[in-house]
C-alpha positions in Angstrom: 11.7 12.6 -15.2 11.3 8.7 -16.4 8.1 7.4 -15.6 7.8 3.5 -15.5 4.5 1.7 -15.6 4.5 -1.9 -14.1 1.6 -4.2 -15.2 0.5 -6.6 -12.1 -2.8 -8.7 -12.9 -4.0 -11.6 -10.4 -6.1 -14.1 -12.1 -8.6 -15.9 -10.4 -11.1 -18.6 -11.4 -14.6 -18.3 -11.2 -16.0 -20.9 -10.3 -20.1 -21.8 -9.7 -20.4 -21.6 -6.0 -21.7 -24.2 -3.6 -23.6 -23.6 -0.2 -21.5 -26.0 1.4 -18.4 -24.2 0.8 -19.8 -21.0 1.6 -20.9 -22.3 5.0 -17.4 -24.2 5.7 -15.1 -20.9 5.0 -16.2 -18.7 7.8 -13.0 -18.6 10.3 -13.7 -14.9 11.0 -13.8 -15.5 14.7 -9.9 -17.2 14.3 -6.7 -14.9 15.1 -3.3 -15.8 14.1 0.0 -15.1 15.5 3.3 -15.9 13.9 6.4 -16.6 16.4 10.3 -17.5 15.6 10.7 -21.2 17.2 8.9 -24.0 18.9 7.1 -23.4 22.8 5.7 -26.7 24.7 2.1 -27.6 24.1 0.3 -30.6 24.4 -1.6 -31.8 21.2 -4.0 -33.4 23.1 -4.9 -29.5 24.1 -3.3 -27.9 21.0 -3.9 -29.6 18.1 -0.5 -29.6 15.7 0.5 -29.7 12.1 4.1 -30.0 11.1 4.5 -29.2 7.6 7.3 -28.5 5.0 9.6 -29.7 2.1 10.8 -33.1 2.5 14.1 -32.1 2.8 14.1 -29.7 5.3 11.3 -32.1 7.6 14.4 -35.0 7.2 16.7 -32.1 8.9 14.3 -32.7 12.1 15.4 -34.1 14.9 13.1 -35.8 18.0 14.3 -33.5 19.8 13.6 -30.2 18.0 10.1 -31.5 17.9 9.2 -33.3 20.9 8.1 -30.2 23.1 4.9 -30.3 20.3 4.4 -33.5 20.4 4.8 -35.6 24.2 3.3 -37.4 25.9 0.8 -38.1 23.2 3.1 -38.9 20.4 6.5 -41.1 21.2 9.8 -41.2 19.2 8.9 -44.1 17.4 5.8 -42.7 16.5 7.4 -39.4 14.9 10.0 -41.4 13.1 7.2 -43.7 11.3 5.3 -40.6 10.4 8.0 -38.5 9.4 9.4 -41.7 7.1 5.9 -41.8 5.7 5.5 -38.6 4.2 8.9 -38.2 3.6 8.6 -41.2 1.1 5.3 -39.8 -0.7 5.7 -36.0 -0.8 2.4 -34.5 -0.6 1.2 -36.9 1.7 0.0 -36.4 5.2 0.1 -39.0 8.4 -1.9 -38.7 11.6 0.5 -39.3 15.1 -2.4 -38.8 17.1 -6.0 -39.0 15.9 -7.1 -35.8 15.2 -4.7 -33.6 17.2 -0.9 -34.1 15.6 -0.4 -34.7 11.8 2.9 -33.9 9.9 2.7 -33.3 6.4 4.9 -32.8 3.6 5.1 -30.7 0.5 5.2 -31.3 -3.3 9.0 -32.1 -4.2 8.9 -30.3 -8.2 8.4 -27.1 -8.1 6.2 -26.0 -11.1 5.0 -23.0 -13.0 1.5 -23.1 -10.8 3.6 -22.2 -7.3 6.4 -20.8 -6.0 9.8 -22.2 -4.8 7.7 -22.0 -1.1 5.4 -24.3 -2.6 2.6 -22.3 -1.1 0.0 -23.2 -3.6 0.4 -26.4 -1.8 0.9 -25.6 1.8 -2.5 -23.8 1.5 -4.6 -26.7 0.7 -2.7 -28.6 3.3 -3.6 -25.6 6.1 -7.1 -26.1 5.2 -7.9 -29.5 5.0 -6.4 -29.8 8.6 -8.1 -26.9 10.8 -9.5 -27.6 14.2 -12.1 -25.8 15.6 -10.1 -24.8 18.6 -6.7 -23.0 19.5 -4.2 -25.4 17.2 -0.7 -24.6 16.3 1.0 -25.3 12.9 4.9 -25.8 12.7 6.3 -24.0 9.5 9.5 -25.7 8.4 11.0 -23.8 5.6 13.9 -21.5 4.6 14.2 -18.3 5.3 13.7 -17.2 1.9 10.1 -19.0 1.4 8.8 -17.8 5.0 6.8 -14.4 3.8 5.2 -16.4 0.9 4.5 -19.5 3.6 3.2 -17.0 5.9 0.8 -15.2 3.6 -0.3 -19.0 2.1 -1.3 -19.7 5.6 -3.5 -16.7 6.7 -5.2 -16.4 3.5 -6.1 -20.5 4.6 -8.4 -18.6 7.2 -10.8 -16.2 6.0 -12.3 -13.7 7.8 -15.5 -13.2 6.2 -18.3 -16.2 6.4 -22.1 -16.1 5.9 -22.2 -19.2 8.4 -25.4 -18.7 10.8 -24.1 -17.7 14.0 -26.2 -19.8 16.1 -28.9 -23.5 16.3 -32.8 -22.6 15.5 -32.7 -24.6 18.9 -30.0 -22.4 20.5 -30.7 -21.6 24.2 -31.7 -17.9 25.0 -28.6 -16.2 26.0 -26.3 -18.9 25.0 -22.5 -17.7 25.4 -20.8 -17.5 22.0 -18.0 -19.7 21.1 -14.9 -17.4 21.8 -12.5 -16.7 19.2 -9.6 -19.3 18.8 -5.9 -18.6 18.0 -3.8 -20.4 15.6 -0.3 -20.1 16.3 2.3 -20.5 13.3 5.8 -21.5 15.0 8.4 -21.0 12.3 11.2 -23.5 12.5 13.9 -22.3 10.0 16.4 -24.5 8.4 19.6 -23.2 6.7 20.1 -23.0 3.0 21.3 -25.9 1.5 23.0 -27.2 -2.1 20.1 -27.4 -5.4 17.4 -30.2 -4.4 15.4 -32.4 -6.6 12.5 -30.2 -7.9 14.5 -26.7 -7.3 14.8 -24.7 -10.8 17.5 -22.9 -11.5 15.7 -19.4 -9.9 16.3 -21.1 -6.8 19.7 -21.6 -6.7 20.5 -17.9 -7.4 22.9 -16.1 -4.8 20.5 -14.6 -2.0 21.0 -11.7 0.0 22.9 -12.5 2.8 20.0 -11.7 5.4 18.3 -14.6 3.7 21.3 -17.2 4.1 20.4 -17.7 8.0 17.9 -19.4 10.3 17.4 -16.5 12.4 13.9 -13.6 12.3 14.3 -10.6 13.8 11.4 -9.3 15.5 11.0 -6.3 12.6 11.1 -9.5 10.5 8.4 -11.5 12.3 6.6 -7.8 12.8 6.6 -7.2 9.1 5.2 -11.3 8.5 2.5 -10.4 10.7 1.2 -7.7 8.9 1.3 -9.2 5.7 -0.5 -12.0 7.3 -3.4 -9.0 8.7 -3.3 -7.3 5.4 -3.9 -10.8 2.9 -6.6 -11.7 5.2 -7.7 -8.1 5.2 -7.8 -8.1 1.2 -9.5 -11.3 1.3 -12.8 -10.2 3.4 -13.1 -7.2 0.7 -13.3 -9.9 -2.2 -14.8 -12.4 -0.4 -17.9 -10.0 0.6 -20.8 -9.8 -1.6 -21.4 -7.0 -3.0 -25.1 -6.0 -1.4 -22.5 -5.8 1.8 -19.0 -4.3 0.3 -20.4 -1.9 -2.0 -18.5 1.6 -3.1 -19.7 3.4 0.2 -18.3 0.5 2.4 -14.9 -0.1 0.3 -14.6 3.6 0.9 -15.0 3.2 4.7 -12.3 0.2 4.7 -10.0 2.8 3.1 -10.5 5.1 5.4 -10.4 2.9 8.4 -6.9 1.6 7.0 -5.9 5.7 6.8 -6.9 5.8 10.5 -5.4 2.9 11.9 -1.9 4.2 10.1 -2.6 7.6 11.3 -2.3 9.4 7.6 -3.8 11.7 6.4 -7.9 11.0 5.4 -8.3 9.3 1.8 -8.9 11.9 -1.2 -12.4 11.1 -2.8 -13.4 12.3 -6.1 -16.6 10.6 -6.5 -19.9 11.2 -8.8 -20.2 13.7 -10.8 -17.1 15.2 -9.8 -15.5 12.4 -11.4 -17.3 14.0 -14.9 -16.6 17.5 -14.0 -13.2 16.6 -13.8 -12.6 14.7 -17.2 -12.7 11.2 -15.9 -14.9 9.4 -18.1 -13.7 6.0 -17.9 -14.2 5.7 -14.7 -17.6 7.8 -14.3 -19.0 5.8 -17.7 -18.2 2.3 -15.8 -19.9 3.2 -12.9 -23.2 6.0 -13.4 -25.4 3.6 -13.3 -24.9 1.9 -10.3 -27.3 2.8 -7.1 -23.6 3.9 -5.1 -21.6 6.3 -7.3 -18.1 5.7 -8.3 -15.3 7.2 -6.9 -11.6 7.7 -7.1 -9.7 7.3 -3.6 -6.5 8.6 -2.9 -4.5 7.5 0.4 -0.8 8.7 1.0 1.8 8.6 3.1 4.6 11.5 2.4 8.1 11.6 4.0 10.4 14.4 4.2 12.9 13.7 1.9 11.4 10.5 -0.5 14.0 8.9 -2.6 11.3 8.4 -5.1 7.5 8.6 -5.7 5.1 5.4 -5.9 1.7 5.0 -6.8 0.0 1.6 -6.9 -3.3 1.7 -9.1 -6.1 -1.2 -8.3 -8.9 -2.0 -10.0 -12.3 -2.1 -7.6 -15.3 -3.2 -9.4 -17.3 -4.0 -6.8 -19.4 -6.3 -9.2 -19.1 -6.7 -12.7 -22.5 -7.8 -14.4 -20.9 -6.9 -17.7 -22.9 -3.9 -18.3 -25.0 -3.5 -21.0 -23.0 -6.6 -22.7 -24.2 -8.6 -20.2 -22.7 -11.6 -19.2 -24.4 -15.2 -19.3 -25.6 -16.7 -16.3 -23.0 -18.9 -15.1 -19.9 -16.1 -16.0 -21.6 -13.7 -13.9 -21.6 -16.2 -10.7 -18.4 -15.0 -8.5 -18.2 -11.5 -10.1 -18.0 -10.1 -6.4 -14.6 -10.8 -6.9 -13.6 -7.8 -9.5 -12.0 -5.7 -6.8 -9.7 -7.9 -5.9 -7.0 -5.4 -7.3 -8.2 -2.5 -5.2 -8.5 -4.6 -2.0 -5.1 -5.9 -2.8 -3.7 -2.6 -3.0 -5.0 -1.2 0.2 -3.8 -4.6 2.1 -0.4 -4.0 0.6 -0.1 -0.3 1.2 -1.4 -1.0 4.9 1.6 -3.5 5.1 4.4 -1.2 3.5 3.1 1.9 5.2 3.9 0.3 8.7 7.3 -0.7 7.4 8.1 3.2 7.2 9.7 3.1 3.7 11.7 6.0 2.8 9.7 6.7 -0.8 6.2 8.2 -0.9 4.1 5.9 -1.3 0.4 6.4 -2.4 -2.7 3.9 -3.1 -5.2 4.8 -6.0 -8.4 2.8 -5.9 -10.6 3.0 -8.8 -14.2 1.9 -7.4 -17.5 1.2 -9.4 -19.8 -1.2 -9.7 -20.0 -2.3 -13.3 -24.3 -1.9 -13.6 -27.3 -2.1 -15.6 -29.7 0.6 -16.0 -31.2 4.1 -17.1 -27.8 5.3 -17.0 -25.7 2.4 -18.5 -22.8 3.0 -20.9 -24.0 1.5 -24.4 -21.8 0.2 -26.9 -21.2 2.8 -29.4 -20.7 5.0 -26.7 -17.9 7.6 -26.3 -16.2 9.0 -23.3 -13.3 10.9 -22.8 -10.4 9.4 -20.6 -8.6 11.7 -17.9 -5.6 11.5 -20.3 -8.1 13.4 -22.6 -7.9 10.7 -25.3 -11.3 9.6 -26.4 -12.8 6.0 -26.5 -15.5 4.2 -28.2 -17.0 1.8 -26.1 -17.7 -1.7 -28.4 -17.9 -4.0 -25.6 -19.2 -2.7 -21.5 -17.6 -5.7 -20.0 -13.8 -4.7 -21.1 -14.5 -1.9 -18.1 -11.0 -2.8 -16.4 -9.0 -0.8 -18.7 -11.0 2.5 -18.7 -10.8 2.6 -14.7 -7.4 2.0 -14.8 -6.7 4.1 -17.4 -7.7 7.2 -15.4 -6.4 5.7 -12.5 -3.1 5.6 -14.0 -3.0 9.0 -15.5 -3.8 10.6 -12.3 -0.8 8.7 -10.8 1.1 10.0 -13.2 -0.1 13.7 -13.6 -1.2 14.6 -10.4 0.8 12.4 -7.9 4.0 12.9 -10.0 4.8 9.0 -9.7 8.0 7.8 -10.7 6.9 4.2 -10.5 3.2 2.9 -11.3 2.0 -0.4 -10.5 -1.3 -1.3 -11.7 -3.2 -4.3 -10.1 -6.1 -6.0 -11.9 -8.4 -9.2 -11.4 -8.0 -10.5 -14.8 -11.7 -13.5 -15.1 -11.2 -14.0 -18.9 -8.2 -15.5 -21.3 -6.1 -15.0 -18.1 -7.4 -17.6 -16.2 -7.2 -19.9 -19.5 -3.4 -19.0 -19.9 -2.0 -18.8 -16.4 -4.5 -21.0 -14.6 -6.3 -19.9 -10.8 -3.1 -19.6 -8.8 -0.8 -18.2 -11.0 -0.3 -14.0 -11.7 0.7 -12.5 -14.8 3.2 -9.5 -15.1 3.5 -7.3 -17.6 6.1 -4.6 -17.8 6.4 -1.4 -20.1 
C-alpha cells in the first residue's frame, strides 16, 4: 500500500482586537440562501448588490437585471453606474441610496487572491451589509462560483458578542427576526484570456465547468459548503472560555448526528497517555479540560480508497511555559482553525456521499500554563514510538498532529492523509494572512 501525506496549512494573521470590530461582526441572525438565476424584487424592500469582474458585468444587459432594480433604478442610471465601476475596477457605486449598488472586482489576479478574486469579494460584501433581508447578485464563471459563494458566506459570521438588547429596551420587547441574504448566481460563459488572467486560468477545463447552468445537486453542494464554512468560522471565532475542548467535542457529536453516521470515537485524558499518544497528551495535560483525539468516520461498502483529514485543534495557545508575549497571545483562540476546517469539510463531503471511506481526525487540546505543563527539556514518546525532546513548548502543533497522522495511518489504514493547521508565525510573513500554504511529501 502506498501512503501519501499532504499538508495544508491555513495562515491567519494575528492582530490586536478592537471592541468595535467585535460588536460589528455579529451576523448570528442572518440566514444565507443560494439560488441560480434572478428573481424580481424591489430594492427599496430588499436591498441588492450586483458584483462581479469587469468583463462579466459588461456582459449583462438591462433586460438581465431590470427585475432586481425597477422601479427605483432607471436604465440610464444602471448604464451610468456600470460605466463607473468598469472604468475603475475594484470600485462600487450606489444606484439607489442604501438600497441598490453595483461593484466590480479587481482586474489583476495576484498571489493574494484566487482567480475568482474571492478575497476582494468578501471585502465588498462586508462593506455593503444591511440589517434587513437583502439580495446579492453574483456574476461570475461557473469555475469561480464555489470559491465566491464561500467567500460571501464567510462575510456573515455566526458568532458575535454584541449585547442583545439596549439597556432601556421595553420589557417583553420582541427580538428582531433573522434576516435572509439571498445570493442569486448569474453565470457567464467562459471567454478567451482577459487582462490580469494568469496562465493557470487559461488551462483547458472540465466540460462541466464550461456551461452556464447549475444543477440542483450543484446548488446543494454550494449551500452545504457555505454552511460548513460558517460553522468552521463560528468555532474559530468563539473564545476559549466558551469553545473549550468539551464544547468542541459537542460540536463534533452534533455534526455526526446531523449526518446520521456513527458517534465519534473519543480518546481522552489519561487514555491518551496509556495508548502512547504522548504528543497530544503532553500539550494538553495542564489544562482544565483534558485533551482529546476525536475521530468521525464515514464508510462505504466498496470504497475506492481511504482518506483521512487530520486537524490541529488547539482551542487556546498560550505558548505553554515558553509563554507568548502579551500582544502575540491575543487572537490565539483561532489556533483551532485546522480542526474546525476539517470538521466543516467533512460535513460537506459526507453530504455528497463520496465513494471513499472518509475520516476526520481532530486533535483537540489547550496549550495552557500550570503545574502539570510540559517543560522545555521534557521528553515525550509519540504514538509512532519516536521520542521527542521539547525545546519550545510553543511549537505544539507538530506534536498533536504527529499523533493524529500516525493514528490515521496505523489505525485507520488511510491511503491519503491531509493535515490542516493554523500557522501563526513565519508563515504569515511569507504568505500573508489571505493565502494558503500547501506542501506535499
